[in-house]
LOSELO-315617 format. One record per residue (C-alpha): chain; residue in three letters; z, y, x. Coordinates in steps of 0.5 Angstrom, whole numbers, plus 500, padded with zeros to 3 digits. Example, Ala and Ser with C-alpha at 12.3 -4.5 7.8 and 13.67 -1.06 7.14 Angstrom:
BEGIN
site ch:A&aa:ALA&c3:516&c2:491&c1:525
site ch:A&aa:SER&c3:514&c2:498&c1:527
***
This chain:
BEGIN
site ch:A&aa:UNK&c3:500&c2:500&c1:500
site ch:A&aa:UNK&c3:499&c2:505&c1:506
site ch:A&aa:UNK&c3:493&c2:509&c1:508
site ch:A&aa:UNK&c3:487&c2:512&c1:504
site ch:A&aa:UNK&c3:485&c2:508&c1:498
site ch:A&aa:UNK&c3:477&c2:508&c1:497
site ch:A&aa:UNK&c3:477&c2:510&c1:490
site ch:A&aa:UNK&c3:472&c2:511&c1:485
site ch:A&aa:UNK&c3:474&c2:518&c1:486
site ch:A&aa:UNK&c3:472&c2:518&c1:493
site ch:A&aa:UNK&c3:465&c2:517&c1:491
site ch:A&aa:UNK&c3:464&c2:511&c1:495
site ch:A&aa:UNK&c3:458&c2:508&c1:491
site ch:A&aa:UNK&c3:453&c2:511&c1:487
site ch:A&aa:UNK&c3:452&c2:509&c1:480
site ch:A&aa:UNK&c3:447&c2:504&c1:481
site ch:A&aa:UNK&c3:451&c2:501&c1:487
site ch:A&aa:UNK&c3:457&c2:500&c1:482
site ch:A&aa:UNK&c3:452&c2:497&c1:477
site ch:A&aa:UNK&c3:450&c2:491&c1:482
site ch:A&aa:UNK&c3:458&c2:490&c1:484
site ch:A&aa:UNK&c3:460&c2:489&c1:477
site ch:A&aa:UNK&c3:454&c2:484&c1:475
site ch:A&aa:UNK&c3:459&c2:478&c1:477
site ch:A&aa:UNK&c3:464&c2:480&c1:473
site ch:A&aa:UNK&c3:459&c2:481&c1:467
site ch:A&aa:UNK&c3:457&c2:474&c1:468
site ch:A&aa:UNK&c3:463&c2:471&c1:468
site ch:A&aa:UNK&c3:465&c2:475&c1:461
site ch:A&aa:UNK&c3:458&c2:473&c1:458
site ch:A&aa:UNK&c3:460&c2:466&c1:460
site ch:A&aa:UNK&c3:467&c2:466&c1:456
site ch:A&aa:UNK&c3:464&c2:469&c1:450
site ch:A&aa:UNK&c3:458&c2:464&c1:450
site ch:A&aa:UNK&c3:462&c2:458&c1:451
site ch:A&aa:UNK&c3:461&c2:453&c1:446
site ch:A&aa:UNK&c3:469&c2:451&c1:446
site ch:A&aa:UNK&c3:472&c2:453&c1:439
site ch:A&aa:UNK&c3:479&c2:455&c1:438
site ch:A&aa:UNK&c3:482&c2:460&c1:434
site ch:A&aa:UNK&c3:484&c2:467&c1:437
site ch:A&aa:UNK&c3:491&c2:470&c1:438
site ch:A&aa:UNK&c3:490&c2:478&c1:438
site ch:A&aa:UNK&c3:495&c2:482&c1:442
site ch:A&aa:UNK&c3:493&c2:489&c1:442
site ch:A&aa:UNK&c3:495&c2:496&c1:442
site ch:A&aa:UNK&c3:495&c2:504&c1:443
site ch:A&aa:UNK&c3:500&c2:509&c1:446
site ch:A&aa:UNK&c3:500&c2:516&c1:446
site ch:A&aa:UNK&c3:505&c2:520&c1:450
site ch:A&aa:UNK&c3:506&c2:527&c1:452
site ch:A&aa:UNK&c3:508&c2:529&c1:459
site ch:A&aa:UNK&c3:511&c2:535&c1:462
site ch:A&aa:UNK&c3:511&c2:535&c1:470
site ch:A&aa:UNK&c3:516&c2:540&c1:474
site ch:A&aa:UNK&c3:511&c2:544&c1:477
site ch:A&aa:UNK&c3:506&c2:545&c1:471
site ch:A&aa:UNK&c3:507&c2:550&c1:466
site ch:A&aa:UNK&c3:504&c2:546&c1:460
site ch:A&aa:UNK&c3:505&c2:539&c1:457
site ch:A&aa:UNK&c3:499&c2:534&c1:458
site ch:A&aa:UNK&c3:498&c2:528&c1:454
site ch:A&aa:UNK&c3:496&c2:521&c1:456
site ch:A&aa:UNK&c3:492&c2:516&c1:452
site ch:A&aa:UNK&c3:493&c2:508&c1:454
site ch:A&aa:UNK&c3:489&c2:502&c1:450
site ch:A&aa:UNK&c3:491&c2:495&c1:452
site ch:A&aa:UNK&c3:488&c2:489&c1:449
site ch:A&aa:UNK&c3:491&c2:482&c1:450
site ch:A&aa:UNK&c3:487&c2:475&c1:448
site ch:A&aa:UNK&c3:488&c2:468&c1:449
site ch:A&aa:UNK&c3:486&c2:462&c1:445
site ch:A&aa:UNK&c3:491&c2:458&c1:441
site ch:A&aa:UNK&c3:490&c2:451&c1:444
site ch:A&aa:UNK&c3:494&c2:450&c1:450
site ch:A&aa:UNK&c3:492&c2:446&c1:456
site ch:A&aa:UNK&c3:495&c2:439&c1:456
site ch:A&aa:UNK&c3:502&c2:439&c1:460
site ch:A&aa:UNK&c3:501&c2:446&c1:461
site ch:A&aa:UNK&c3:503&c2:453&c1:457
site ch:A&aa:UNK&c3:496&c2:456&c1:460
site ch:A&aa:UNK&c3:491&c2:457&c1:454
site ch:A&aa:UNK&c3:484&c2:455&c1:455
site ch:A&aa:UNK&c3:481&c2:462&c1:454
site ch:A&aa:UNK&c3:485&c2:469&c1:456
site ch:A&aa:UNK&c3:483&c2:476&c1:457
site ch:A&aa:UNK&c3:487&c2:482&c1:458
site ch:A&aa:UNK&c3:485&c2:489&c1:460
site ch:A&aa:UNK&c3:488&c2:496&c1:461
site ch:A&aa:UNK&c3:486&c2:503&c1:461
site ch:A&aa:UNK&c3:489&c2:510&c1:460
site ch:A&aa:UNK&c3:486&c2:517&c1:460
site ch:A&aa:UNK&c3:490&c2:523&c1:462
site ch:A&aa:UNK&c3:489&c2:530&c1:460
site ch:A&aa:UNK&c3:489&c2:536&c1:465
site ch:A&aa:UNK&c3:485&c2:538&c1:472
site ch:A&aa:UNK&c3:490&c2:533&c1:476
site ch:A&aa:UNK&c3:490&c2:528&c1:470
site ch:A&aa:UNK&c3:487&c2:521&c1:472
site ch:A&aa:UNK&c3:484&c2:515&c1:468
site ch:A&aa:UNK&c3:483&c2:508&c1:469
site ch:A&aa:UNK&c3:480&c2:502&c1:466
site ch:A&aa:UNK&c3:481&c2:495&c1:469
site ch:A&aa:UNK&c3:481&c2:488&c1:467
site ch:A&aa:UNK&c3:487&c2:484&c1:471
site ch:A&aa:UNK&c3:486&c2:478&c1:467
site ch:A&aa:UNK&c3:480&c2:474&c1:465
site ch:A&aa:UNK&c3:480&c2:466&c1:465
site ch:A&aa:UNK&c3:476&c2:460&c1:462
site ch:A&aa:UNK&c3:480&c2:454&c1:464
site ch:A&aa:UNK&c3:478&c2:446&c1:463
site ch:A&aa:UNK&c3:483&c2:441&c1:464
site ch:A&aa:UNK&c3:481&c2:435&c1:469
site ch:A&aa:UNK&c3:484&c2:429&c1:472
site ch:A&aa:UNK&c3:491&c2:429&c1:476
site ch:A&aa:UNK&c3:494&c2:433&c1:471
site ch:A&aa:UNK&c3:490&c2:439&c1:473
site ch:A&aa:UNK&c3:485&c2:444&c1:471
site ch:A&aa:UNK&c3:479&c2:448&c1:473
site ch:A&aa:UNK&c3:478&c2:456&c1:472
site ch:A&aa:UNK&c3:473&c2:461&c1:472
site ch:A&aa:UNK&c3:474&c2:468&c1:472
site ch:A&aa:UNK&c3:479&c2:473&c1:474
site ch:A&aa:UNK&c3:486&c2:470&c1:475
site ch:A&aa:UNK&c3:492&c2:470&c1:481
site ch:A&aa:UNK&c3:492&c2:463&c1:484
site ch:A&aa:UNK&c3:499&c2:463&c1:484
site ch:A&aa:UNK&c3:499&c2:464&c1:476
site ch:A&aa:UNK&c3:495&c2:458&c1:475
site ch:A&aa:UNK&c3:500&c2:453&c1:479
site ch:A&aa:UNK&c3:505&c2:451&c1:474
site ch:A&aa:UNK&c3:511&c2:454&c1:478
site ch:A&aa:UNK&c3:512&c2:460&c1:473
site ch:A&aa:UNK&c3:514&c2:465&c1:478
site ch:A&aa:UNK&c3:510&c2:472&c1:477
site ch:A&aa:UNK&c3:508&c2:475&c1:483
site ch:A&aa:UNK&c3:510&c2:482&c1:484
site ch:A&aa:UNK&c3:508&c2:488&c1:489
site ch:A&aa:UNK&c3:516&c2:488&c1:491
site ch:A&aa:UNK&c3:515&c2:481&c1:494
site ch:A&aa:UNK&c3:512&c2:479&c1:501
site ch:A&aa:UNK&c3:506&c2:476&c1:498
site ch:A&aa:UNK&c3:505&c2:481&c1:492
site ch:A&aa:UNK&c3:505&c2:486&c1:497
site ch:A&aa:UNK&c3:499&c2:483&c1:501
site ch:A&aa:UNK&c3:495&c2:482&c1:495
site ch:A&aa:UNK&c3:490&c2:486&c1:492
site ch:A&aa:UNK&c3:493&c2:491&c1:488
site ch:A&aa:UNK&c3:490&c2:496&c1:483
site ch:A&aa:UNK&c3:494&c2:503&c1:484
site ch:A&aa:UNK&c3:492&c2:507&c1:479
site ch:A&aa:UNK&c3:499&c2:507&c1:476
site ch:A&aa:UNK&c3:501&c2:509&c1:483
site ch:A&aa:UNK&c3:509&c2:508&c1:482
site ch:A&aa:UNK&c3:508&c2:501&c1:479
site ch:A&aa:UNK&c3:502&c2:498&c1:482
site ch:A&aa:UNK&c3:500&c2:491&c1:480
site ch:A&aa:UNK&c3:498&c2:485&c1:483
site ch:A&aa:UNK&c3:491&c2:482&c1:481
site ch:A&aa:UNK&c3:487&c2:476&c1:483
site ch:A&aa:UNK&c3:480&c2:475&c1:485
site ch:A&aa:UNK&c3:474&c2:474&c1:481
site ch:A&aa:UNK&c3:472&c2:467&c1:482
site ch:A&aa:UNK&c3:473&c2:460&c1:481
site ch:A&aa:UNK&c3:479&c2:455&c1:483
site ch:A&aa:UNK&c3:483&c2:448&c1:481
site ch:A&aa:UNK&c3:490&c2:447&c1:481
site ch:A&aa:UNK&c3:493&c2:440&c1:480
site ch:A&aa:UNK&c3:498&c2:434&c1:482
site ch:A&aa:UNK&c3:496&c2:429&c1:488
site ch:A&aa:UNK&c3:502&c2:425&c1:488
site ch:A&aa:UNK&c3:508&c2:429&c1:488
site ch:A&aa:UNK&c3:505&c2:435&c1:491
site ch:A&aa:UNK&c3:502&c2:441&c1:487
site ch:A&aa:UNK&c3:495&c2:443&c1:490
site ch:A&aa:UNK&c3:492&c2:450&c1:488
site ch:A&aa:UNK&c3:485&c2:452&c1:491
site ch:A&aa:UNK&c3:481&c2:458&c1:490
site ch:A&aa:UNK&c3:474&c2:462&c1:492
site ch:A&aa:UNK&c3:471&c2:468&c1:490
site ch:A&aa:UNK&c3:465&c2:471&c1:493
site ch:A&aa:UNK&c3:466&c2:478&c1:491
site ch:A&aa:UNK&c3:471&c2:483&c1:494
site ch:A&aa:UNK&c3:474&c2:489&c1:490
site ch:A&aa:UNK&c3:478&c2:494&c1:494
site ch:A&aa:UNK&c3:484&c2:497&c1:492
site ch:A&aa:UNK&c3:483&c2:502&c1:487
site ch:A&aa:UNK&c3:488&c2:508&c1:488
site ch:A&aa:UNK&c3:489&c2:515&c1:484
site ch:A&aa:UNK&c3:483&c2:519&c1:484
site ch:A&aa:UNK&c3:481&c2:522&c1:491
site ch:A&aa:UNK&c3:475&c2:527&c1:492
site ch:A&aa:UNK&c3:472&c2:529&c1:499
site ch:A&aa:UNK&c3:467&c2:534&c1:500
site ch:A&aa:UNK&c3:464&c2:537&c1:506
site ch:A&aa:UNK&c3:464&c2:544&c1:503
site ch:A&aa:UNK&c3:471&c2:544&c1:499
site ch:A&aa:UNK&c3:478&c2:542&c1:501
site ch:A&aa:UNK&c3:480&c2:535&c1:499
site ch:A&aa:UNK&c3:483&c2:534&c1:492
site ch:A&aa:UNK&c3:485&c2:529&c1:487
site ch:A&aa:UNK&c3:489&c2:527&c1:481
site ch:A&aa:UNK&c3:497&c2:528&c1:482
site ch:A&aa:UNK&c3:499&c2:522&c1:486
site ch:A&aa:UNK&c3:493&c2:522&c1:490
site ch:A&aa:UNK&c3:494&c2:521&c1:498
site ch:A&aa:UNK&c3:491&c2:527&c1:501
site ch:A&aa:UNK&c3:488&c2:527&c1:508
site ch:A&aa:UNK&c3:490&c2:533&c1:512
site ch:A&aa:UNK&c3:488&c2:540&c1:510
site ch:A&aa:UNK&c3:488&c2:543&c1:517
site ch:A&aa:UNK&c3:487&c2:541&c1:524
site ch:A&aa:UNK&c3:491&c2:544&c1:530
site ch:A&aa:UNK&c3:486&c2:546&c1:536
site ch:A&aa:UNK&c3:490&c2:550&c1:541
site ch:A&aa:UNK&c3:494&c2:553&c1:536
site ch:A&aa:UNK&c3:488&c2:555&c1:532
site ch:A&aa:UNK&c3:488&c2:552&c1:525
site ch:A&aa:UNK&c3:481&c2:550&c1:522
site ch:A&aa:UNK&c3:480&c2:548&c1:515
site ch:A&aa:UNK&c3:479&c2:540&c1:514
site ch:A&aa:UNK&c3:473&c2:538&c1:511
site ch:A&aa:UNK&c3:471&c2:530&c1:510
site ch:A&aa:UNK&c3:464&c2:526&c1:509
site ch:A&aa:UNK&c3:465&c2:519&c1:507
site ch:A&aa:UNK&c3:460&c2:514&c1:510
site ch:A&aa:UNK&c3:461&c2:507&c1:507
site ch:A&aa:UNK&c3:455&c2:504&c1:510
site ch:A&aa:UNK&c3:452&c2:498&c1:506
site ch:A&aa:UNK&c3:456&c2:498&c1:500
site ch:A&aa:UNK&c3:454&c2:490&c1:499
site ch:A&aa:UNK&c3:456&c2:488&c1:505
site ch:A&aa:UNK&c3:463&c2:491&c1:503
site ch:A&aa:UNK&c3:463&c2:488&c1:496
site ch:A&aa:UNK&c3:460&c2:481&c1:497
site ch:A&aa:UNK&c3:465&c2:478&c1:502
site ch:A&aa:UNK&c3:468&c2:471&c1:501
site ch:A&aa:UNK&c3:475&c2:470&c1:500
site ch:A&aa:UNK&c3:479&c2:463&c1:500
site ch:A&aa:UNK&c3:486&c2:461&c1:498
site ch:A&aa:UNK&c3:490&c2:454&c1:499
site ch:A&aa:UNK&c3:497&c2:453&c1:497
site ch:A&aa:UNK&c3:501&c2:447&c1:497
site ch:A&aa:UNK&c3:508&c2:446&c1:492
site ch:A&aa:UNK&c3:513&c2:441&c1:492
site ch:A&aa:UNK&c3:519&c2:441&c1:487
site ch:A&aa:UNK&c3:526&c2:438&c1:488
site ch:A&aa:UNK&c3:533&c2:438&c1:486
site ch:A&aa:UNK&c3:534&c2:444&c1:491
site ch:A&aa:UNK&c3:529&c2:448&c1:488
site ch:A&aa:UNK&c3:521&c2:449&c1:489
site ch:A&aa:UNK&c3:518&c2:451&c1:495
site ch:A&aa:UNK&c3:511&c2:453&c1:496
site ch:A&aa:UNK&c3:506&c2:454&c1:503
site ch:A&aa:UNK&c3:500&c2:458&c1:502
site ch:A&aa:UNK&c3:494&c2:461&c1:506
site ch:A&aa:UNK&c3:488&c2:465&c1:504
site ch:A&aa:UNK&c3:483&c2:469&c1:508
site ch:A&aa:UNK&c3:480&c2:476&c1:505
site ch:A&aa:UNK&c3:479&c2:483&c1:507
site ch:A&aa:UNK&c3:485&c2:487&c1:507
site ch:A&aa:UNK&c3:485&c2:491&c1:500
site ch:A&aa:UNK&c3:487&c2:498&c1:503
site ch:A&aa:UNK&c3:482&c2:501&c1:507
site ch:A&aa:UNK&c3:483&c2:503&c1:514
site ch:A&aa:UNK&c3:480&c2:510&c1:515
site ch:A&aa:UNK&c3:476&c2:511&c1:522
site ch:A&aa:UNK&c3:474&c2:518&c1:523
site ch:A&aa:UNK&c3:471&c2:522&c1:528
site ch:A&aa:UNK&c3:469&c2:530&c1:527
site ch:A&aa:UNK&c3:467&c2:536&c1:530
site ch:A&aa:UNK&c3:467&c2:544&c1:528
site ch:A&aa:UNK&c3:462&c2:547&c1:524
site ch:A&aa:UNK&c3:461&c2:554&c1:521
site ch:A&aa:UNK&c3:462&c2:554&c1:513
site ch:A&aa:UNK&c3:455&c2:557&c1:511
site ch:A&aa:UNK&c3:458&c2:560&c1:505
site ch:A&aa:UNK&c3:464&c2:564&c1:509
site ch:A&aa:UNK&c3:462&c2:564&c1:516
site ch:A&aa:UNK&c3:469&c2:561&c1:517
site ch:A&aa:UNK&c3:469&c2:555&c1:522
site ch:A&aa:UNK&c3:471&c2:548&c1:519
site ch:A&aa:UNK&c3:473&c2:542&c1:522
site ch:A&aa:UNK&c3:468&c2:536&c1:519
site ch:A&aa:UNK&c3:471&c2:529&c1:519
site ch:A&aa:UNK&c3:466&c2:523&c1:518
site ch:A&aa:UNK&c3:471&c2:518&c1:515
site ch:A&aa:UNK&c3:468&c2:511&c1:515
site ch:A&aa:UNK&c3:473&c2:506&c1:511
site ch:A&aa:UNK&c3:474&c2:499&c1:514
site ch:A&aa:UNK&c3:476&c2:493&c1:511
site ch:A&aa:UNK&c3:478&c2:488&c1:517
site ch:A&aa:UNK&c3:478&c2:481&c1:515
site ch:A&aa:UNK&c3:485&c2:478&c1:515
site ch:A&aa:UNK&c3:488&c2:471&c1:515
site ch:A&aa:UNK&c3:495&c2:471&c1:511
site ch:A&aa:UNK&c3:500&c2:465&c1:512
site ch:A&aa:UNK&c3:506&c2:465&c1:507
site ch:A&aa:UNK&c3:511&c2:461&c1:504
site ch:A&aa:UNK&c3:516&c2:462&c1:498
site ch:A&aa:UNK&c3:522&c2:458&c1:496
site ch:A&aa:UNK&c3:525&c2:459&c1:489
site ch:A&aa:UNK&c3:532&c2:456&c1:487
site ch:A&aa:UNK&c3:533&c2:452&c1:481
site ch:A&aa:UNK&c3:536&c2:455&c1:475
site ch:A&aa:UNK&c3:534&c2:460&c1:469
site ch:A&aa:UNK&c3:534&c2:466&c1:473
site ch:A&aa:UNK&c3:533&c2:464&c1:480
site ch:A&aa:UNK&c3:533&c2:467&c1:487
site ch:A&aa:UNK&c3:526&c2:468&c1:490
site ch:A&aa:UNK&c3:525&c2:468&c1:498
site ch:A&aa:UNK&c3:518&c2:470&c1:500
site ch:A&aa:UNK&c3:515&c2:471&c1:507
site ch:A&aa:UNK&c3:508&c2:473&c1:509
site ch:A&aa:UNK&c3:505&c2:473&c1:516
site ch:A&aa:UNK&c3:498&c2:477&c1:518
site ch:A&aa:UNK&c3:495&c2:473&c1:523
site ch:A&aa:UNK&c3:491&c2:478&c1:526
site ch:A&aa:UNK&c3:495&c2:484&c1:526
site ch:A&aa:UNK&c3:502&c2:481&c1:527
site ch:A&aa:UNK&c3:505&c2:484&c1:521
site ch:A&aa:UNK&c3:511&c2:480&c1:518
site ch:A&aa:UNK&c3:513&c2:481&c1:511
site ch:A&aa:UNK&c3:520&c2:478&c1:508
site ch:A&aa:UNK&c3:523&c2:479&c1:501
site ch:A&aa:UNK&c3:528&c2:477&c1:497
site ch:A&aa:UNK&c3:530&c2:477&c1:489
site ch:A&aa:UNK&c3:536&c2:475&c1:485
site ch:A&aa:UNK&c3:538&c2:476&c1:478
site ch:A&aa:UNK&c3:545&c2:474&c1:478
site ch:A&aa:UNK&c3:546&c2:477&c1:471
site ch:A&aa:UNK&c3:541&c2:477&c1:465
site ch:A&aa:UNK&c3:541&c2:485&c1:465
site ch:A&aa:UNK&c3:541&c2:486&c1:473
site ch:A&aa:UNK&c3:535&c2:484&c1:478
site ch:A&aa:UNK&c3:535&c2:487&c1:485
site ch:A&aa:UNK&c3:531&c2:485&c1:491
site ch:A&aa:UNK&c3:529&c2:488&c1:498
site ch:A&aa:UNK&c3:522&c2:488&c1:502
site ch:A&aa:UNK&c3:522&c2:489&c1:509
site ch:A&aa:UNK&c3:516&c2:489&c1:514
site ch:A&aa:UNK&c3:516&c2:489&c1:522
site ch:A&aa:UNK&c3:510&c2:489&c1:527
site ch:A&aa:UNK&c3:511&c2:483&c1:531
site ch:A&aa:UNK&c3:505&c2:485&c1:536
site ch:A&aa:UNK&c3:505&c2:491&c1:540
site ch:A&aa:UNK&c3:499&c2:495&c1:538
site ch:A&aa:UNK&c3:495&c2:499&c1:544
site ch:A&aa:UNK&c3:496&c2:506&c1:544
site ch:A&aa:UNK&c3:491&c2:510&c1:540
site ch:A&aa:UNK&c3:485&c2:514&c1:544
site ch:A&aa:UNK&c3:485&c2:520&c1:539
site ch:A&aa:UNK&c3:490&c2:523&c1:534
site ch:A&aa:UNK&c3:492&c2:519&c1:529
site ch:A&aa:UNK&c3:495&c2:520&c1:522
site ch:A&aa:UNK&c3:501&c2:516&c1:520
site ch:A&aa:UNK&c3:501&c2:514&c1:513
site ch:A&aa:UNK&c3:508&c2:511&c1:510
site ch:A&aa:UNK&c3:509&c2:504&c1:509
site ch:A&aa:UNK&c3:511&c2:502&c1:502
site ch:A&aa:UNK&c3:514&c2:495&c1:504
site ch:A&aa:UNK&c3:518&c2:497&c1:510
site ch:A&aa:UNK&c3:526&c2:498&c1:509
site ch:A&aa:UNK&c3:525&c2:498&c1:501
site ch:A&aa:UNK&c3:531&c2:496&c1:496
site ch:A&aa:UNK&c3:530&c2:496&c1:489
site ch:A&aa:UNK&c3:534&c2:494&c1:483
site ch:A&aa:UNK&c3:533&c2:494&c1:475
site ch:A&aa:UNK&c3:538&c2:494&c1:470
site ch:A&aa:UNK&c3:536&c2:493&c1:462
site ch:A&aa:UNK&c3:539&c2:490&c1:456
site ch:A&aa:UNK&c3:538&c2:490&c1:449
site ch:A&aa:UNK&c3:542&c2:493&c1:443
site ch:A&aa:UNK&c3:542&c2:493&c1:435
site ch:A&aa:UNK&c3:538&c2:486&c1:435
site ch:A&aa:UNK&c3:534&c2:488&c1:440
site ch:A&aa:UNK&c3:531&c2:494&c1:437
site ch:A&aa:UNK&c3:534&c2:499&c1:442
site ch:A&aa:UNK&c3:532&c2:497&c1:450
site ch:A&aa:UNK&c3:535&c2:502&c1:455
site ch:A&aa:UNK&c3:533&c2:500&c1:462
site ch:A&aa:UNK&c3:534&c2:504&c1:469
site ch:A&aa:UNK&c3:529&c2:502&c1:475
site ch:A&aa:UNK&c3:531&c2:505&c1:482
site ch:A&aa:UNK&c3:527&c2:504&c1:489
site ch:A&aa:UNK&c3:530&c2:507&c1:495
site ch:A&aa:UNK&c3:527&c2:507&c1:502
site ch:A&aa:UNK&c3:533&c2:507&c1:508
site ch:A&aa:UNK&c3:528&c2:508&c1:514
site ch:A&aa:UNK&c3:532&c2:513&c1:518
site ch:A&aa:UNK&c3:529&c2:520&c1:518
site ch:A&aa:UNK&c3:524&c2:518&c1:512
site ch:A&aa:UNK&c3:529&c2:516&c1:506
site ch:A&aa:UNK&c3:526&c2:517&c1:499
site ch:A&aa:UNK&c3:528&c2:515&c1:492
site ch:A&aa:UNK&c3:524&c2:514&c1:486
site ch:A&aa:UNK&c3:529&c2:513&c1:479
site ch:A&aa:UNK&c3:526&c2:512&c1:472
site ch:A&aa:UNK&c3:530&c2:511&c1:466
site ch:A&aa:UNK&c3:527&c2:508&c1:460
site ch:A&aa:UNK&c3:529&c2:508&c1:453
site ch:A&aa:UNK&c3:525&c2:504&c1:448
site ch:A&aa:UNK&c3:526&c2:504&c1:440
site ch:A&aa:UNK&c3:523&c2:499&c1:436
site ch:A&aa:UNK&c3:524&c2:500&c1:428
site ch:A&aa:UNK&c3:519&c2:495&c1:426
site ch:A&aa:UNK&c3:515&c2:490&c1:430
site ch:A&aa:UNK&c3:509&c2:494&c1:430
site ch:A&aa:UNK&c3:512&c2:501&c1:433
site ch:A&aa:UNK&c3:515&c2:503&c1:439
site ch:A&aa:UNK&c3:518&c2:510&c1:440
site ch:A&aa:UNK&c3:519&c2:511&c1:448
site ch:A&aa:UNK&c3:522&c2:516&c1:453
site ch:A&aa:UNK&c3:522&c2:516&c1:460
site ch:A&aa:UNK&c3:523&c2:520&c1:466
site ch:A&aa:UNK&c3:521&c2:520&c1:473
site ch:A&aa:UNK&c3:525&c2:523&c1:479
site ch:A&aa:UNK&c3:522&c2:523&c1:486
site ch:A&aa:UNK&c3:526&c2:525&c1:492
site ch:A&aa:UNK&c3:525&c2:524&c1:499
site ch:A&aa:UNK&c3:524&c2:527&c1:506
site ch:A&aa:UNK&c3:517&c2:529&c1:509
site ch:A&aa:UNK&c3:515&c2:523&c1:512
site ch:A&aa:UNK&c3:517&c2:518&c1:507
site ch:A&aa:UNK&c3:513&c2:514&c1:502
site ch:A&aa:UNK&c3:516&c2:518&c1:496
site ch:A&aa:UNK&c3:517&c2:525&c1:499
site ch:A&aa:UNK&c3:510&c2:527&c1:498
site ch:A&aa:UNK&c3:511&c2:526&c1:491
site ch:A&aa:UNK&c3:517&c2:530&c1:490
site ch:A&aa:UNK&c3:514&c2:535&c1:486
site ch:A&aa:UNK&c3:512&c2:530&c1:481
site ch:A&aa:UNK&c3:518&c2:530&c1:477
site ch:A&aa:UNK&c3:517&c2:528&c1:470
site ch:A&aa:UNK&c3:519&c2:527&c1:463
site ch:A&aa:UNK&c3:515&c2:523&c1:458
site ch:A&aa:UNK&c3:515&c2:521&c1:451
site ch:A&aa:UNK&c3:511&c2:518&c1:446
site ch:A&aa:UNK&c3:509&c2:512&c1:441
site ch:A&aa:UNK&c3:506&c2:505&c1:442
site ch:A&aa:UNK&c3:503&c2:502&c1:436
site ch:A&aa:UNK&c3:501&c2:494&c1:437
site ch:A&aa:UNK&c3:497&c2:490&c1:432
***
């Protein structure tokens, strides 16, 4: 979750190039819709309308969310997975700094096979198919290294690949394999780069430096984005393999996958040039986003019980980064965890100036309290995340209150309180404190 995201707002691809990129997902959707298997559908969709007030903005902005979940009524044998499943989320925010997003994080068609297994085609996370029933979160060592849609910057989601896979039992070991021919970079909040104007974007965009200090002279920075052949970025094979074993002391999983890193590593080179409009001298940097391939080796141990403890470890073979995480739920109303990443290999000294981005997965502690009152109609919760890196401390606090007078309507109110030092992960967003209220209708 570091570095500058290659977002749609960064104008990485033309409309024609993006249409090529979505041919495979569109084909998968067509296969699902035209599949001759007959099953009844269970719809679960809704719309949310809210009003947002940010601390430094004089007016109230609005936000519209639309979400749809669908799954077949029939389930796979010896499993709680449906034959077909689809989910997508979208949101639109008003205002110049508002963002918008449309994503299909889940789209699957499944077919049972022998050995108590099944085959799938679509977009799913392989660990959601292995029968262990342990969700993958961005605060875990495994999820933090997976492809994430970061349009909701404070709550990034772990999503899977567009491709195919198989999961089943061989003897007492659970095998899961997956392959994808399509690589999608991690889309972040909108970021606009220009050769004539300063970089800008939506509220939570990670903006590059605005000025270059040259011998005491500040030159305004301008950026040119050079992606090269977009097809070479998108059409890359990704593979995944995991083995799982259940025992009396819990479940253990060992996995490995090979894929380009989801967030771009920007490589920039520049020079000074006069601005044609104002005759001022600017520094123009050409940014080349790179997605080097990485081999990941990871493990996960889950303690037995209804609310188990979870320990995860993930190692990046090429970069030498090791991520460790723990999650516990001692009571039904309390969850807590920690995430740490360390560099096990010394990196060579850079030859030029380097812009260091704060790392989300370093020195992170989080906790979440939630309960249900008045026959589950009233649901208060509190989410706290804290980075305790010395000199880079930062916090995000989100209280949330939901009231459900009937099964279809939900009234909600929440706040985002953000604080942190200049070089902390949350520090750059500390002016984005906000309150939100709205209503959600589900049908």
